[in-house]
N, C-alpha and C positions, 0 to 999 in steps of 0.2 A: 551382729548378723548371725554368727555361728551359734550363739546362745539361743536365738529365736528358732533356728533350723532344728537344733536338738530338741527344743521344747515341742515343736510341731511333730517331730518323729515320735516322741514319747506319747503325745496325745493320740496319734494314729495307732500306736501300740495298745493304748488303753481301750480304744474302740474295738480292736481285734480281740482283746481279752473279754470285753462285754459280749461280743458275738459268740465267742467260745463258751462262755457261761450260759448264754441263752440256748445254745445247741445242746449242752449237757442237760438242761432242764427239759428240753423236748424229748430227749432219750429216756428220761426218768418217768415213763408212763406206767399205767397200772399193770402192764404185762411183764414188767421187769421183776426179777426176783428180789427178795428182801435185801440180800447182801449187795446186789448190784445197785439197788435203789439207794442204799446208804452210801456206797462208794461214789455214785454219780452226784449225790447231794453234797458230799464232802468236797469233791473236785469243783463243783459249781460254785460253792461258797468261797473256796480258795481263789478261783479265777476272778470272782467279783471283787474280792478284797484287793487282789493284785491290780485289777482295773481301776479301782478307786485310788490306789496309791499312785499309779502311773498318771492318771488324769490330773491329780493334784500337783504332782511334780512338773508335768508338762505345762500346766497353767501358770505355775510360779515362774518357770523359765521364760515363757512368752512375755509375762509381765515385766520381768527383769530386762529382757531385750528391748521392750518398748521404753522403759525408763532410761536405759543406756542410750538409746537412739535420741531420746528427748534431750538428754544431758549433752550429747555430742553436737546437736544441731543448734543453730542460732537463727533468729529472725532478721533477715537483712534490713527490714524496715526500721529496726532499732538503730541503724547507723545513719538514718536520714536526718543529720543534724542541721543541714542547710547552712553550714559554715562557709564563710568566704575563704577560698583557697587559691593559691598561686600555682597554677599548673602550666608547665611548658609543653608546647606543641613541638614534637620532635620530627625530623625528616622521616619519610617512609622509604626504607631501603629495600623494600620488597618482602616476599614471603615464600621464596623458593625452599626446597628441601635438599639436604645433602648429608651423606654419612661422613663427610670429611670435616676436619676442623675448619672454623671460619674466623677470619680476621674482621673484627667489627670496628666501625667508625667511632663508637661510643664505649666508654668504660662499662656502663650498665645499659646495654642496648635494649631498645624497645621495638625493634623490627629488624628485618634482614633475613638472609638465608639461614636456615636452622635445621636441626636434627629432625628426622621424621618421627622421633619418639618424644613424648612429653613426660611430665613427672606427676606424681600424686600430690594432691593438696596437702598442706600441713607445715609443721615447723621443722626446719633443717638446722642441724648443728654444724654441718660442713657444706660448703657450696657445691652444688651439682654442676654439671657441664653447662656453660652459658648457652650452647646451641640448643639444649633441651629447654632451658628456661625461656628462651625466645619463642619456642613452640607453644609453651603454655600461654604466653601473652597473645599469640595468634588466636587461641580459643577463648579469649576474654578473661583470663585469670588476672588477678592482682598479685604483684610481688612486692614484698616489703623487705628492703635490705637493711641490715643492722650491722654495727661494728662488732668485731670479734670479742672486744672487751666490754660489751654492753653489760649493765648491771642486771641482777636477777629480777628486779621489779619490772624492768622493761621487757625482759624475755617472757615473763608471765603474761604481760599484756598482749604481746605478739602471739603467743600460743592461743590465747582466747580468740583473737581475730581470725585465726586460720580455720575456725569452725563455721564461718559464714559462707553461704552458697547462694547462687542465683542461677536457676536453670542448670546448664551444664558447666558453669564456671565456679571457681573457688579462689582461695587465698593461700599464698605460700609466703613464709618468712625465711629469709636466707642471709647468712653472714657474708660479708664482702670486704676484701682488703682494699678495693679500689673506691672506697667511699669518698665523696667530695670533702674537702677540708672544712672542718667545723660543723658538719651535718651529722646528726644523731641517727636519723632514719631517712631513707629515700624510698618513695613508692613509685612503681611503674605499672603502666597498662600499655596496650598497643599504641605506640607513637605518643605516649604521654608520660611525663615525669613530674613528680612533686618532691622537693627537697625540704627537710625541716631541720632547723638548728636543734630543736628539742621536740621530743615526741608529744603530740597533742592529739588526744583521742578524738576530739570533735572534728579536727581537720582530717585525720586519718580515716575516720568513719565516713566523712563526706566524700572523700576521694574514692573509697571502696564502693560506696553506694552509687556514685555517679558513673563510674567507669567499668564496674564488673559486668561481664558478659557483653562487652562492646567490641570484642575483637572481630576481625574480618571473617573468621570461620567459626560459626557457632555449632557445637555438638550437643545433642540432647542429653539431659542428665541420665536417662535410662541407658545410654551408651557409655558415657564417660565414667559414671560411678566413682567419682572422687578423683578423676584425673588418671594419668598414667596408662591410657588405653589406646592412644592414637599415635 
C-alpha cells in the first residue's frame, strides 16, 4: 500500500517536472538573448532528464506494489473443495457489546457479548482477548485455533490461509491453551465449530469457503480494510 502511494507521488512529481521543462521551452523564444537561451535550454534539458528518471522510478514502484498485493491476496474460490465436513451448530448467546471482561459458556466461544473492537486479519503468535475475537466472528471472519507447540509446517499452512478474503471478512490464526483434547486445529465461525484431530487442508478450506462472511453483521471491505476497524 505505502509503496504504491510513494510510486504515485513520484509519478505526479515527474509530471510537474515535464510541465516545468515545457514552460522553460516556451520562455526560450527568439527574443531571448543568446546567454539566456543557452541557460534556458540547459535547465529544460535537466528538467526533462529528471522527469524521465522520476517517471521510471514511479512506474517501478507502482508495479512492485501491484505484485505485492497479488502475492498477499488469495482467491477464495481455490478453497471450494466441497469436502464433507463435520460442523457443530453452537448455541447463539447473543451479540451485545461491552468494554468489560466477559465470562463465556464455551472455551472457544462462537457468539456472545463481546468487545466493541475487533482485530486485524492474519496470523497471531499470542492469543488476543477473547472478547475481540468474538467480535471478529460477528463480522463473518473465520478463526483457526492451533496448539502453542504446533510444528513449523502447520504454522506455515495457517499463515497462507490468513490471506483469504471474501467481501469484508477474513481469516485469523490464533494459538489457544484451551484446545480440546486430541485436536490439532479448531475452526470457528459465528455459532459454528469444526474440530480436527489432524490438519486437513481440504476440510479446512471447505469450512472457510462455506462460512466466511456469514456472520450476523456484514461490513463492506472498503470499510473494514483487513479488519480491526469496528
